[in-house]
MARDRENVO-28581 format. One record per residue (C-alpha): residue in one letter; x, y, z. Coordinates in nm, 3 decimals, padded with zeros to 5 digits, always signed. Layout:
N
<residu = A&X = X&Y = Y&Z = Z>
...
end
This chain:
453
<residu = M&X = +08.862&Y = +05.489&Z = -09.822>
<residu = R&X = +08.554&Y = +05.563&Z = -10.027>
<residu = T&X = +08.532&Y = +05.906&Z = -10.183>
<residu = A&X = +08.206&Y = +06.095&Z = -10.203>
<residu = Q&X = +08.045&Y = +06.164&Z = -10.538>
<residu = H&X = +07.727&Y = +06.344&Z = -10.624>
<residu = P&X = +07.438&Y = +06.095&Z = -10.592>
<residu = A&X = +07.304&Y = +06.186&Z = -10.937>
<residu = T&X = +07.630&Y = +06.106&Z = -11.118>
<residu = R&X = +07.769&Y = +05.812&Z = -10.926>
<residu = P&X = +07.735&Y = +05.474&Z = -11.104>
<residu = W&X = +07.551&Y = +05.287&Z = -10.830>
<residu = R&X = +07.576&Y = +04.908&Z = -10.819>
<residu = H&X = +07.251&Y = +04.714&Z = -10.769>
<residu = A&X = +07.217&Y = +04.351&Z = -10.666>
<residu = I&X = +06.976&Y = +04.089&Z = -10.539>
<residu = A&X = +07.097&Y = +03.911&Z = -10.226>
<residu = P&X = +07.193&Y = +03.549&Z = -10.289>
<residu = G&X = +07.047&Y = +03.258&Z = -10.099>
<residu = G&X = +06.678&Y = +03.344&Z = -10.116>
<residu = L&X = +06.419&Y = +03.068&Z = -10.088>
<residu = P&X = +06.070&Y = +03.045&Z = -10.241>
<residu = L&X = +05.811&Y = +03.211&Z = -10.015>
<residu = A&X = +06.051&Y = +03.258&Z = -09.722>
<residu = G&X = +06.301&Y = +03.468&Z = -09.918>
<residu = H&X = +06.594&Y = +03.553&Z = -09.690>
<residu = A&X = +06.395&Y = +03.527&Z = -09.366>
<residu = L&X = +06.574&Y = +03.207&Z = -09.259>
<residu = L&X = +06.916&Y = +03.360&Z = -09.313>
<residu = M&X = +06.809&Y = +03.668&Z = -09.118>
<residu = G&X = +06.675&Y = +03.450&Z = -08.840>
<residu = R&X = +06.978&Y = +03.224&Z = -08.809>
<residu = K&X = +07.279&Y = +03.444&Z = -08.886>
<residu = P&X = +07.158&Y = +03.799&Z = -08.937>
<residu = L&X = +07.490&Y = +03.976&Z = -08.877>
<residu = Q&X = +07.694&Y = +03.751&Z = -09.104>
<residu = F&X = +07.429&Y = +03.762&Z = -09.374>
<residu = L&X = +07.391&Y = +04.140&Z = -09.371>
<residu = A&X = +07.766&Y = +04.201&Z = -09.351>
<residu = S&X = +07.814&Y = +03.992&Z = -09.667>
<residu = L&X = +07.585&Y = +04.211&Z = -09.878>
<residu = P&X = +07.802&Y = +04.522&Z = -09.947>
<residu = A&X = +08.031&Y = +04.303&Z = -10.157>
<residu = H&X = +07.739&Y = +04.254&Z = -10.398>
<residu = G&X = +07.630&Y = +04.614&Z = -10.446>
<residu = D&X = +07.561&Y = +04.962&Z = -10.311>
<residu = L&X = +07.189&Y = +04.887&Z = -10.295>
<residu = V&X = +07.090&Y = +04.527&Z = -10.234>
<residu = E&X = +06.740&Y = +04.383&Z = -10.258>
<residu = L&X = +06.637&Y = +04.102&Z = -10.025>
<residu = R&X = +06.308&Y = +03.946&Z = -09.925>
<residu = L&X = +06.175&Y = +03.884&Z = -09.578>
<residu = G&X = +05.893&Y = +03.646&Z = -09.660>
<residu = P&X = +05.703&Y = +03.773&Z = -09.963>
<residu = R&X = +05.796&Y = +04.141&Z = -09.906>
<residu = P&X = +06.097&Y = +04.290&Z = -10.084>
<residu = A&X = +06.325&Y = +04.521&Z = -09.889>
<residu = H&X = +06.629&Y = +04.725&Z = -09.988>
<residu = L&X = +06.952&Y = +04.760&Z = -09.792>
<residu = P&X = +07.162&Y = +05.065&Z = -09.886>
<residu = C&X = +07.526&Y = +04.973&Z = -09.824>
<residu = H&X = +07.686&Y = +05.305&Z = -09.916>
<residu = P&X = +07.681&Y = +05.599&Z = -09.671>
<residu = E&X = +07.557&Y = +05.845&Z = -09.935>
<residu = L&X = +07.247&Y = +05.634&Z = -09.992>
<residu = V&X = +07.199&Y = +05.587&Z = -09.619>
<residu = Q&X = +07.215&Y = +05.964&Z = -09.569>
<residu = Q&X = +06.963&Y = +06.014&Z = -09.848>
<residu = V&X = +06.721&Y = +05.796&Z = -09.654>
<residu = L&X = +06.786&Y = +05.943&Z = -09.310>
<residu = V&X = +06.768&Y = +06.312&Z = -09.399>
<residu = N&X = +06.441&Y = +06.277&Z = -09.590>
<residu = A&X = +06.215&Y = +06.163&Z = -09.309>
<residu = R&X = +05.898&Y = +06.269&Z = -09.489>
<residu = V&X = +05.959&Y = +06.027&Z = -09.778>
<residu = Y&X = +06.139&Y = +05.758&Z = -09.576>
<residu = D&X = +05.917&Y = +05.737&Z = -09.271>
<residu = T&X = +05.951&Y = +05.491&Z = -08.987>
<residu = G&X = +05.758&Y = +05.180&Z = -09.079>
<residu = G&X = +05.766&Y = +04.820&Z = -09.182>
<residu = P&X = +05.651&Y = +04.505&Z = -09.004>
<residu = V&X = +05.882&Y = +04.563&Z = -08.703>
<residu = K&X = +05.724&Y = +04.902&Z = -08.634>
<residu = E&X = +05.373&Y = +04.764&Z = -08.659>
<residu = K&X = +05.454&Y = +04.495&Z = -08.404>
<residu = A&X = +05.632&Y = +04.741&Z = -08.174>
<residu = K&X = +05.346&Y = +04.990&Z = -08.165>
<residu = P&X = +05.124&Y = +04.789&Z = -07.926>
<residu = I&X = +05.422&Y = +04.778&Z = -07.689>
<residu = L&X = +05.567&Y = +05.128&Z = -07.724>
<residu = G&X = +05.249&Y = +05.313&Z = -07.816>
<residu = N&X = +05.285&Y = +05.621&Z = -08.033>
<residu = G&X = +05.621&Y = +05.741&Z = -07.898>
<residu = L&X = +05.931&Y = +05.881&Z = -08.064>
<residu = I&X = +06.038&Y = +05.549&Z = -08.215>
<residu = T&X = +05.703&Y = +05.439&Z = -08.361>
<residu = S&X = +05.525&Y = +05.766&Z = -08.446>
<residu = G&X = +05.484&Y = +05.873&Z = -08.806>
<residu = W&X = +05.656&Y = +06.177&Z = -08.958>
<residu = A&X = +05.403&Y = +06.445&Z = -08.861>
<residu = D&X = +05.353&Y = +06.317&Z = -08.505>
<residu = H&X = +05.726&Y = +06.274&Z = -08.463>
<residu = R&X = +05.800&Y = +06.638&Z = -08.550>
<residu = R&X = +05.561&Y = +06.756&Z = -08.280>
<residu = Q&X = +05.682&Y = +06.501&Z = -08.026>
<residu = R&X = +06.046&Y = +06.590&Z = -08.087>
<residu = R&X = +05.973&Y = +06.956&Z = -08.014>
<residu = L&X = +05.802&Y = +06.861&Z = -07.690>
<residu = V&X = +06.052&Y = +06.603&Z = -07.565>
<residu = Q&X = +06.374&Y = +06.781&Z = -07.669>
<residu = P&X = +06.377&Y = +07.023&Z = -07.369>
<residu = A&X = +06.404&Y = +06.722&Z = -07.137>
<residu = F&X = +06.748&Y = +06.654&Z = -07.287>
<residu = Q&X = +06.893&Y = +07.005&Z = -07.297>
<residu = A&X = +07.242&Y = +07.052&Z = -07.155>
<residu = A&X = +07.123&Y = +07.207&Z = -06.827>
<residu = R&X = +06.901&Y = +06.908&Z = -06.756>
<residu = I&X = +07.171&Y = +06.657&Z = -06.855>
<residu = A&X = +07.382&Y = +06.816&Z = -06.583>
<residu = R&X = +07.101&Y = +06.744&Z = -06.335>
<residu = Y&X = +07.065&Y = +06.385&Z = -06.453>
<residu = A&X = +07.443&Y = +06.347&Z = -06.421>
<residu = E&X = +07.402&Y = +06.375&Z = -06.043>
<residu = V&X = +07.211&Y = +06.046&Z = -06.059>
<residu = M&X = +07.478&Y = +05.900&Z = -06.288>
<residu = E&X = +07.760&Y = +06.002&Z = -06.053>
<residu = R&X = +07.587&Y = +05.848&Z = -05.752>
<residu = E&X = +07.494&Y = +05.522&Z = -05.919>
<residu = C&X = +07.827&Y = +05.474&Z = -06.098>
<residu = E&X = +08.016&Y = +05.520&Z = -05.771>
<residu = A&X = +07.779&Y = +05.278&Z = -05.597>
<residu = E&X = +07.845&Y = +05.021&Z = -05.871>
<residu = A&X = +08.222&Y = +05.068&Z = -05.856>
<residu = T&X = +08.232&Y = +05.018&Z = -05.478>
<residu = A&X = +07.997&Y = +04.717&Z = -05.464>
<residu = W&X = +08.232&Y = +04.458&Z = -05.613>
<residu = T&X = +08.473&Y = +04.228&Z = -05.429>
<residu = A&X = +08.829&Y = +04.173&Z = -05.545>
<residu = G&X = +08.871&Y = +03.836&Z = -05.715>
<residu = R&X = +08.501&Y = +03.750&Z = -05.711>
<residu = P&X = +08.368&Y = +03.712&Z = -06.069>
<residu = V&X = +08.080&Y = +03.934&Z = -06.172>
<residu = D&X = +07.844&Y = +03.905&Z = -06.468>
<residu = V&X = +07.930&Y = +04.236&Z = -06.630>
<residu = S&X = +07.627&Y = +04.220&Z = -06.858>
<residu = H&X = +07.392&Y = +04.186&Z = -06.559>
<residu = E&X = +07.572&Y = +04.458&Z = -06.363>
<residu = M&X = +07.567&Y = +04.708&Z = -06.650>
<residu = L&X = +07.195&Y = +04.642&Z = -06.706>
<residu = A&X = +07.126&Y = +04.701&Z = -06.336>
<residu = L&X = +07.333&Y = +05.020&Z = -06.343>
<residu = T&X = +07.164&Y = +05.169&Z = -06.650>
<residu = A&X = +06.822&Y = +05.075&Z = -06.510>
<residu = R&X = +06.898&Y = +05.266&Z = -06.188>
<residu = V&X = +07.031&Y = +05.565&Z = -06.379>
<residu = T&X = +06.743&Y = +05.578&Z = -06.626>
<residu = A&X = +06.477&Y = +05.535&Z = -06.359>
<residu = G&X = +06.645&Y = +05.792&Z = -06.137>
<residu = A&X = +06.657&Y = +06.043&Z = -06.422>
<residu = L&X = +06.296&Y = +05.971&Z = -06.521>
<residu = F&X = +06.135&Y = +05.964&Z = -06.177>
<residu = S&X = +06.277&Y = +06.153&Z = -05.877>
<residu = T&X = +06.012&Y = +06.031&Z = -05.634>
<residu = D&X = +05.998&Y = +05.812&Z = -05.328>
<residu = M&X = +05.867&Y = +05.539&Z = -05.557>
<residu = A&X = +06.190&Y = +05.536&Z = -05.761>
<residu = P&X = +06.364&Y = +05.246&Z = -05.575>
<residu = R&X = +06.058&Y = +05.026&Z = -05.618>
<residu = A&X = +06.034&Y = +05.137&Z = -05.978>
<residu = V&X = +06.392&Y = +05.023&Z = -06.041>
<residu = A&X = +06.320&Y = +04.676&Z = -05.906>
<residu = E&X = +06.007&Y = +04.645&Z = -06.118>
<residu = I&X = +06.186&Y = +04.772&Z = -06.428>
<residu = Q&X = +06.479&Y = +04.533&Z = -06.378>
<residu = H&X = +06.237&Y = +04.242&Z = -06.348>
<residu = C&X = +06.003&Y = +04.330&Z = -06.634>
<residu = L&X = +06.223&Y = +04.494&Z = -06.895>
<residu = P&X = +06.425&Y = +04.189&Z = -07.011>
<residu = V&X = +06.105&Y = +03.988&Z = -07.045>
<residu = V&X = +05.938&Y = +04.262&Z = -07.250>
<residu = V&X = +06.244&Y = +04.310&Z = -07.474>
<residu = E&X = +06.272&Y = +03.937&Z = -07.544>
<residu = G&X = +05.901&Y = +03.907&Z = -07.612>
<residu = A&X = +05.907&Y = +04.206&Z = -07.844>
<residu = Y&X = +06.190&Y = +04.046&Z = -08.040>
<residu = R&X = +06.001&Y = +03.718&Z = -08.076>
<residu = Q&X = +05.706&Y = +03.905&Z = -08.219>
<residu = A&X = +05.922&Y = +04.115&Z = -08.449>
<residu = I&X = +06.085&Y = +03.816&Z = -08.622>
<residu = D&X = +05.763&Y = +03.617&Z = -08.664>
<residu = P&X = +05.637&Y = +03.695&Z = -09.016>
<residu = T&X = +05.302&Y = +03.523&Z = -08.952>
<residu = G&X = +05.206&Y = +03.703&Z = -08.630>
<residu = L&X = +05.068&Y = +03.373&Z = -08.500>
<residu = L&X = +05.329&Y = +03.289&Z = -08.234>
<residu = A&X = +05.224&Y = +03.580&Z = -08.014>
<residu = K&X = +04.871&Y = +03.439&Z = -07.996>
<residu = L&X = +04.972&Y = +03.098&Z = -07.863>
<residu = P&X = +04.914&Y = +03.037&Z = -07.488>
<residu = T&X = +05.279&Y = +02.958&Z = -07.418>
<residu = A&X = +05.457&Y = +03.026&Z = -07.089>
<residu = A&X = +05.685&Y = +03.278&Z = -07.262>
<residu = N&X = +05.387&Y = +03.469&Z = -07.401>
<residu = R&X = +05.219&Y = +03.475&Z = -07.061>
<residu = R&X = +05.537&Y = +03.611&Z = -06.901>
<residu = F&X = +05.558&Y = +03.877&Z = -07.170>
<residu = V&X = +05.198&Y = +03.991&Z = -07.122>
<residu = D&X = +05.239&Y = +03.999&Z = -06.744>
<residu = A&X = +05.565&Y = +04.198&Z = -06.761>
<residu = L&X = +05.423&Y = +04.446&Z = -07.013>
<residu = T&X = +05.112&Y = +04.493&Z = -06.799>
<residu = R&X = +05.325&Y = +04.558&Z = -06.492>
<residu = L&X = +05.543&Y = +04.812&Z = -06.675>
<residu = N&X = +05.236&Y = +04.996&Z = -06.804>
<residu = R&X = +05.087&Y = +05.007&Z = -06.455>
<residu = L&X = +05.414&Y = +05.136&Z = -06.309>
<residu = I&X = +05.426&Y = +05.422&Z = -06.558>
<residu = D&X = +05.061&Y = +05.506&Z = -06.494>
<residu = R&X = +05.125&Y = +05.516&Z = -06.118>
<residu = M&X = +05.415&Y = +05.754&Z = -06.170>
<residu = I&X = +05.206&Y = +05.983&Z = -06.388>
<residu = D&X = +04.921&Y = +05.979&Z = -06.135>
<residu = D&X = +05.169&Y = +06.062&Z = -05.858>
<residu = Y&X = +05.297&Y = +06.363&Z = -06.051>
<residu = R&X = +04.946&Y = +06.483&Z = -06.131>
<residu = A&X = +04.844&Y = +06.456&Z = -05.765>
<residu = S&X = +05.149&Y = +06.637&Z = -05.628>
<residu = D&X = +05.233&Y = +07.005&Z = -05.648>
<residu = D&X = +05.611&Y = +06.987&Z = -05.639>
<residu = G&X = +05.679&Y = +07.182&Z = -05.958>
<residu = D&X = +05.991&Y = +07.091&Z = -06.154>
<residu = R&X = +06.165&Y = +06.803&Z = -05.977>
<residu = G&X = +06.455&Y = +06.815&Z = -06.220>
<residu = D&X = +06.369&Y = +06.483&Z = -06.380>
<residu = V&X = +06.250&Y = +06.381&Z = -06.725>
<residu = L&X = +05.889&Y = +06.337&Z = -06.621>
<residu = S&X = +05.874&Y = +06.693&Z = -06.489>
<residu = A&X = +06.008&Y = +06.818&Z = -06.820>
<residu = L&X = +05.747&Y = +06.620&Z = -07.013>
<residu = F&X = +05.466&Y = +06.763&Z = -06.801>
<residu = A&X = +05.597&Y = +07.117&Z = -06.850>
<residu = A&X = +05.662&Y = +07.082&Z = -07.224>
<residu = Q&X = +05.467&Y = +07.322&Z = -07.445>
<residu = D&X = +05.469&Y = +07.324&Z = -07.824>
<residu = D&X = +05.609&Y = +07.656&Z = -07.948>
<residu = E&X = +05.407&Y = +07.626&Z = -08.269>
<residu = T&X = +05.067&Y = +07.532&Z = -08.128>
<residu = G&X = +05.089&Y = +07.602&Z = -07.755>
<residu = G&X = +04.972&Y = +07.247&Z = -07.690>
<residu = T&X = +05.098&Y = +07.010&Z = -07.421>
<residu = M&X = +05.115&Y = +06.632&Z = -07.398>
<residu = S&X = +04.829&Y = +06.420&Z = -07.271>
<residu = D&X = +04.887&Y = +06.156&Z = -07.004>
<residu = Q&X = +04.879&Y = +05.886&Z = -07.273>
<residu = E&X = +05.140&Y = +06.069&Z = -07.479>
<residu = I&X = +05.363&Y = +06.104&Z = -07.173>
<residu = H&X = +05.310&Y = +05.735&Z = -07.097>
<residu = D&X = +05.422&Y = +05.637&Z = -07.448>
<residu = Q&X = +05.733&Y = +05.856&Z = -07.429>
<residu = V&X = +05.833&Y = +05.711&Z = -07.090>
<residu = M&X = +05.786&Y = +05.355&Z = -07.216>
<residu = T&X = +05.996&Y = +05.441&Z = -07.522>
<residu = L&X = +06.273&Y = +05.594&Z = -07.312>
<residu = L&X = +06.279&Y = +05.292&Z = -07.081>
<residu = L&X = +06.304&Y = +05.038&Z = -07.361>
<residu = A&X = +06.541&Y = +05.246&Z = -07.572>
<residu = G&X = +06.764&Y = +05.381&Z = -07.296>
<residu = I&X = +06.845&Y = +05.093&Z = -07.065>
<residu = E&X = +06.943&Y = +04.785&Z = -07.263>
<residu = T&X = +07.123&Y = +04.979&Z = -07.538>
<residu = T&X = +07.369&Y = +05.158&Z = -07.310>
<residu = A&X = +07.414&Y = +04.847&Z = -07.095>
<residu = S&X = +07.494&Y = +04.637&Z = -07.402>
<residu = A&X = +07.751&Y = +04.886&Z = -07.533>
<residu = L&X = +07.917&Y = +04.913&Z = -07.190>
<residu = T&X = +07.937&Y = +04.533&Z = -07.169>
<residu = W&X = +08.108&Y = +04.520&Z = -07.507>
<residu = A&X = +08.346&Y = +04.797&Z = -07.398>
<residu = W&X = +08.463&Y = +04.590&Z = -07.097>
<residu = F&X = +08.496&Y = +04.280&Z = -07.314>
<residu = L&X = +08.706&Y = +04.469&Z = -07.571>
<residu = L&X = +08.924&Y = +04.632&Z = -07.306>
<residu = G&X = +08.989&Y = +04.292&Z = -07.149>
<residu = R&X = +09.130&Y = +04.172&Z = -07.482>
<residu = N&X = +09.330&Y = +04.488&Z = -07.558>
<residu = P&X = +09.581&Y = +04.570&Z = -07.283>
<residu = R&X = +09.717&Y = +04.877&Z = -07.463>
<residu = A&X = +09.377&Y = +05.047&Z = -07.483>
<residu = E&X = +09.304&Y = +04.944&Z = -07.125>
<residu = A&X = +09.633&Y = +05.091&Z = -07.004>
<residu = A&X = +09.556&Y = +05.419&Z = -07.183>
<residu = L&X = +09.214&Y = +05.426&Z = -07.015>
<residu = H&X = +09.368&Y = +05.371&Z = -06.671>
<residu = A&X = +09.633&Y = +05.636&Z = -06.732>
<residu = E&X = +09.374&Y = +05.895&Z = -06.834>
<residu = V&X = +09.144&Y = +05.817&Z = -06.542>
<residu = D&X = +09.435&Y = +05.842&Z = -06.297>
<residu = E&X = +09.552&Y = +06.173&Z = -06.444>
<residu = V&X = +09.210&Y = +06.337&Z = -06.458>
<residu = L&X = +09.060&Y = +06.202&Z = -06.137>
<residu = G&X = +09.360&Y = +06.139&Z = -05.914>
<residu = G&X = +09.181&Y = +05.860&Z = -05.730>
<residu = R&X = +08.846&Y = +06.033&Z = -05.671>
<residu = A&X = +08.509&Y = +05.946&Z = -05.824>
<residu = P&X = +08.427&Y = +06.111&Z = -06.158>
<residu = V&X = +08.178&Y = +06.397&Z = -06.185>
<residu = Y&X = +08.000&Y = +06.559&Z = -06.478>
<residu = A&X = +08.261&Y = +06.836&Z = -06.508>
<residu = D&X = +08.526&Y = +06.570&Z = -06.579>
<residu = V&X = +08.356&Y = +06.435&Z = -06.890>
<residu = P&X = +08.517&Y = +06.677&Z = -07.143>
<residu = R&X = +08.863&Y = +06.582&Z = -07.010>
<residu = L&X = +08.800&Y = +06.207&Z = -07.043>
<residu = G&X = +08.868&Y = +06.198&Z = -07.416>
<residu = H&X = +09.016&Y = +05.849&Z = -07.439>
<residu = T&X = +08.737&Y = +05.712&Z = -07.220>
<residu = Q&X = +08.484&Y = +05.853&Z = -07.465>
<residu = R&X = +08.678&Y = +05.712&Z = -07.759>
<residu = V&X = +08.671&Y = +05.367&Z = -07.599>
<residu = F&X = +08.293&Y = +05.383&Z = -07.585>
<residu = S&X = +08.267&Y = +05.525&Z = -07.938>
<residu = E&X = +08.473&Y = +05.235&Z = -08.069>
<residu = A&X = +08.262&Y = +04.982&Z = -07.879>
<residu = L&X = +07.957&Y = +05.141&Z = -08.042>
<residu = R&X = +08.120&Y = +05.106&Z = -08.383>
<residu = L&X = +08.200&Y = +04.737&Z = -08.344>
<residu = F&X = +07.879&Y = +04.641&Z = -08.166>
<residu = P&X = +07.612&Y = +04.907&Z = -08.227>
<residu = P&X = +07.309&Y = +04.825&Z = -08.008>
<residu = A&X = +07.074&Y = +04.955&Z = -08.279>
<residu = W&X = +07.216&Y = +04.715&Z = -08.536>
<residu = L&X = +06.918&Y = +04.738&Z = -08.773>
<residu = F&X = +06.624&Y = +04.973&Z = -08.821>
<residu = T&X = +06.366&Y = +05.020&Z = -09.093>
<residu = R&X = +06.207&Y = +05.291&Z = -09.301>
<residu = T&X = +05.910&Y = +05.276&Z = -09.538>
<residu = T&X = +05.855&Y = +05.502&Z = -09.837>
<residu = T&X = +05.547&Y = +05.723&Z = -09.820>
<residu = E&X = +05.552&Y = +05.793&Z = -10.194>
<residu = A&X = +05.727&Y = +05.678&Z = -10.509>
<residu = T&X = +06.092&Y = +05.779&Z = -10.499>
<residu = E&X = +06.435&Y = +05.691&Z = -10.634>
<residu = L&X = +06.723&Y = +05.550&Z = -10.431>
<residu = G&X = +07.058&Y = +05.485&Z = -10.593>
<residu = G&X = +06.902&Y = +05.496&Z = -10.938>
<residu = R&X = +06.642&Y = +05.235&Z = -10.843>
<residu = R&X = +06.275&Y = +05.331&Z = -10.850>
<residu = L&X = +06.094&Y = +05.244&Z = -10.525>
<residu = P&X = +05.713&Y = +05.242&Z = -10.516>
<residu = P&X = +05.518&Y = +05.367&Z = -10.214>
<residu = A&X = +05.526&Y = +05.138&Z = -09.908>
<residu = S&X = +05.870&Y = +04.999&Z = -09.996>
<residu = D&X = +06.073&Y = +04.878&Z = -09.698>
<residu = V&X = +06.429&Y = +05.007&Z = -09.657>
<residu = L&X = +06.667&Y = +04.853&Z = -09.404>
<residu = I&X = +06.949&Y = +05.051&Z = -09.245>
<residu = S&X = +07.222&Y = +04.852&Z = -09.070>
<residu = P&X = +07.485&Y = +05.045&Z = -08.870>
<residu = Y&X = +07.656&Y = +04.710&Z = -08.809>
<residu = V&X = +07.709&Y = +04.665&Z = -09.184>
<residu = L&X = +07.844&Y = +05.016&Z = -09.234>
<residu = H&X = +08.067&Y = +05.008&Z = -08.927>
<residu = R&X = +08.247&Y = +04.693&Z = -09.044>
<residu = D&X = +08.291&Y = +04.790&Z = -09.408>
<residu = P&X = +08.667&Y = +04.802&Z = -09.485>
<residu = G&X = +08.595&Y = +05.064&Z = -09.749>
<residu = L&X = +08.475&Y = +05.297&Z = -09.472>
<residu = F&X = +08.689&Y = +05.193&Z = -09.176>
<residu = P&X = +09.045&Y = +05.062&Z = -09.223>
<residu = D&X = +09.100&Y = +04.731&Z = -09.043>
<residu = P&X = +08.736&Y = +04.734&Z = -08.933>
<residu = E&X = +08.751&Y = +04.425&Z = -08.710>
<residu = S&X = +09.019&Y = +04.570&Z = -08.482>
<residu = F&X = +08.939&Y = +04.761&Z = -08.161>
<residu = D&X = +09.114&Y = +05.096&Z = -08.212>
<residu = P&X = +08.979&Y = +05.381&Z = -07.992>
<residu = D&X = +09.237&Y = +05.616&Z = -08.143>
<residu = R&X = +09.054&Y = +05.606&Z = -08.475>
<residu = W&X = +08.828&Y = +05.864&Z = -08.306>
<residu = L&X = +09.109&Y = +06.112&Z = -08.243>
<residu = P&X = +09.008&Y = +06.438&Z = -08.417>
<residu = E&X = +09.282&Y = +06.417&Z = -08.680>
<residu = R&X = +09.164&Y = +06.068&Z = -08.781>
<residu = A&X = +08.790&Y = +06.101&Z = -08.723>
<residu = K&X = +08.769&Y = +06.384&Z = -08.978>
<residu = D&X = +08.824&Y = +06.126&Z = -09.253>
<residu = V&X = +08.519&Y = +05.918&Z = -09.154>
<residu = A&X = +08.264&Y = +05.955&Z = -09.432>
<residu = R&X = +07.940&Y = +06.125&Z = -09.339>
<residu = G&X = +07.667&Y = +05.870&Z = -09.283>
<residu = S&X = +07.904&Y = +05.579&Z = -09.217>
<residu = Y&X = +07.896&Y = +05.595&Z = -08.834>
<residu = L&X = +07.543&Y = +05.568&Z = -08.699>
<residu = P&X = +07.539&Y = +05.433&Z = -08.342>
<residu = F&X = +07.251&Y = +05.668&Z = -08.260>
<residu = G&X = +07.084&Y = +05.670&Z = -08.602>
<residu = G&X = +07.070&Y = +05.994&Z = -08.795>
<residu = G&X = +06.857&Y = +06.269&Z = -08.942>
<residu = S&X = +06.556&Y = +06.402&Z = -08.754>
<residu = R&X = +06.511&Y = +06.063&Z = -08.587>
<residu = K&X = +06.858&Y = +06.051&Z = -08.437>
<residu = C&X = +06.837&Y = +05.917&Z = -08.081>
<residu = I&X = +06.722&Y = +06.199&Z = -07.855>
<residu = G&X = +06.924&Y = +06.054&Z = -07.566>
<residu = D&X = +07.263&Y = +06.038&Z = -07.742>
<residu = V&X = +07.433&Y = +06.291&Z = -07.512>
<residu = F&X = +07.267&Y = +06.132&Z = -07.207>
<residu = G&X = +07.400&Y = +05.790&Z = -07.308>
<residu = M&X = +07.753&Y = +05.911&Z = -07.385>
<residu = T&X = +07.769&Y = +06.097&Z = -07.053>
<residu = E&X = +07.640&Y = +05.798&Z = -06.859>
<residu = A&X = +07.884&Y = +05.559&Z = -07.029>
<residu = T&X = +08.184&Y = +05.790&Z = -06.981>
<residu = L&X = +08.114&Y = +05.824&Z = -06.609>
<residu = A&X = +08.055&Y = +05.449&Z = -06.571>
<residu = L&X = +08.379&Y = +05.353&Z = -06.746>
<residu = A&X = +08.580&Y = +05.611&Z = -06.550>
<residu = A&X = +08.429&Y = +05.519&Z = -06.211>
<residu = I&X = +08.492&Y = +05.146&Z = -06.253>
<residu = A&X = +08.830&Y = +05.177&Z = -06.426>
<residu = G&X = +08.946&Y = +05.405&Z = -06.146>
<residu = R&X = +08.914&Y = +05.114&Z = -05.902>
<residu = W&X = +08.934&Y = +04.793&Z = -06.102>
<residu = R&X = +09.120&Y = +04.614&Z = -06.376>
<residu = M&X = +08.870&Y = +04.378&Z = -06.535>
<residu = R&X = +08.992&Y = +04.034&Z = -06.638>
<residu = P&X = +08.786&Y = +03.783&Z = -06.840>
<residu = V&X = +08.721&Y = +03.453&Z = -06.665>
<residu = P&X = +08.948&Y = +03.201&Z = -06.842>
<residu = G&X = +08.771&Y = +03.023&Z = -07.123>
<residu = T&X = +08.501&Y = +03.289&Z = -07.152>
<residu = K&X = +08.352&Y = +03.301&Z = -07.500>
<residu = I&X = +08.074&Y = +03.531&Z = -07.606>
<residu = R&X = +07.916&Y = +03.610&Z = -07.938>
<residu = P&X = +07.686&Y = +03.890&Z = -08.049>
<residu = R&X = +07.317&Y = +03.821&Z = -08.004>
<residu = A&X = +07.115&Y = +04.018&Z = -08.256>
<residu = R&X = +06.790&Y = +04.076&Z = -08.070>
<residu = M&X = +06.610&Y = +04.407&Z = -08.030>
<residu = S&X = +06.961&Y = +04.535&Z = -07.959>
<residu = L&X = +07.301&Y = +04.378&Z = -08.016>
<residu = T&X = +07.374&Y = +04.214&Z = -07.681>
<residu = A&X = +07.661&Y = +04.002&Z = -07.553>
<residu = G&X = +07.474&Y = +03.772&Z = -07.319>
<residu = P&X = +07.639&Y = +03.680&Z = -06.987>
<residu = L&X = +07.999&Y = +03.802&Z = -06.953>
<residu = R&X = +08.185&Y = +03.688&Z = -06.641>
<residu = M&X = +08.489&Y = +03.897&Z = -06.552>
<residu = I&X = +08.710&Y = +03.918&Z = -06.245>
<residu = P&X = +08.768&Y = +04.261&Z = -06.087>
<residu = E&X = +09.127&Y = +04.308&Z = -05.974>
<residu = P&X = +09.211&Y = +04.610&Z = -05.754>
<residu = R&X = +09.428&Y = +04.869&Z = -05.921>
end
């Protein structure tokens, strides 16, 4: 295991990534095999320079350097070409806003994710997870990826909007969201920006789906403005009620719109992807699956899980934590320097791009013994204490750590427990899946057979 040293005294290793091409740099490698390419870089150095087109970027491969970037949000602000292309889609929400705006937004949005409100949202989670667990037929294959996406869409929409429009909202979100996510990814990886302007069928579908999502959010906001129901216990109510302790200000309708769009895009596919990987990993690891079933049987005794059970479902949580380690949905994110600074002994000018890859860190054998193996028990307290700070980042870190981390962990724990209480999931023979590095790290279709327990 790596041992921590003071950043000023450690002899950092610098390198330039191999395989770069004139003009394109490493863009082709990133486009074709991004995970393999990135995972190969820690062997070359602690801080590796690569080029995406003509722009240089730096990938810190050591957790100390990663922490240096994440805790200094003023110097390492969100930015880079991906952010600029995401802003027309997400607006100026928590993911895309600059340092000063983000501080204010975080203060305003944080109350929506306090423990008391998570308990309210858990009522939606309990209901939807039980509905999912009882909807399947023994022996009939299901596409787990599709089912988990439908489940997280229902949960997220139910937590966001507790109105009569919510069922229609879920259907619209389920239709539009995958199209928007795929279109956003196409734009993000196009260094020229020209593909988005072509009149292709895919671009037309993207524009239509994004327009429909924006209209849906606007209708919800208008509905809340027109009603006088007070606090409905949902996220949107909390956003309307939010008041900045420092300035006394509240959020405008446009600001609320941008936060809702951000929460939809950030909260549905990510949790669904990680849950899909969890079922895939359990299907290949009978020992971990048996431990999950034993815990669920002991804690629940055959009933559906509720929020109060979550603290007692320790192995269930460890299963999800390990799935997040092996297949972190946020596999890559970017920062841009706002001023000249030093990282790992290397001088970075203003506007330098820095890449952070949880996938790279999570599979580094210097940080995680036997990193390719699925081992939920590595998150037992006596073992987890040895995990180096900054090496496990499924929800990011620093002031920009995912605001919905507790929401997502609660949702996933209840989903795993509800389904595992009824079913043993078996992969369809011959099923092969591979990670798809898009906006999040997805598995694609995963057909499994539910067997009654």
